[in-house]
Residue, then its C-alpha position, 0 to 999 in steps of 0.5 A: m244232334s241225334v233224334i231217336p223216335l221210340t214207342v213206349t209201352t206199359t212195361e218199363q224200358k231204357i229210353a236213353s243210355i248213359q252218354r258221358n259227352r251228352t250236353s243236352l237231352v230232350i224227351m217229348n211225349l207225342h201221344a195225344a192222351n197217354i202219359l209218359y213217366i220217366r226216371f233216371s234209374k231202372g224201376v220206373s212206374i206210374g207211381n214214382g216216375i216224373p210225368v210227361y203229359p201228352g204233348g209235353n217234354v222234359s229238357l236237361k242241359v249242361p251245366e244246370d242239369n245232368p243230361t249224361l244219365e240213363c233214362w227209363g220210361v213207362a207209359s200209362a197205356a200201350a203204344t205211346n210214341i216219344v222222341i228223344y233229342e240228344g246234343f253232344s259236345i265236340a270230342e277233343 
């Protein structure tokens, strides 16, 4: 499992790249007040993103979801700390 701490601002940024062998993806919003908005393609905004509220998280896993996709994020205010947890399958 990899753990990736990031700081998201009010400018969209890629927070997770495409990973074909990723089996789980958890995105946690560590900020006390700012909302993180995510989208699984470029062009995320506060108007079209999935909100991840302060202290909240989004979790994707195989087979129910598709955690292999890239993910983009933007915050409601600057300096929003998040953490990404990625789980991977064992390479064959």
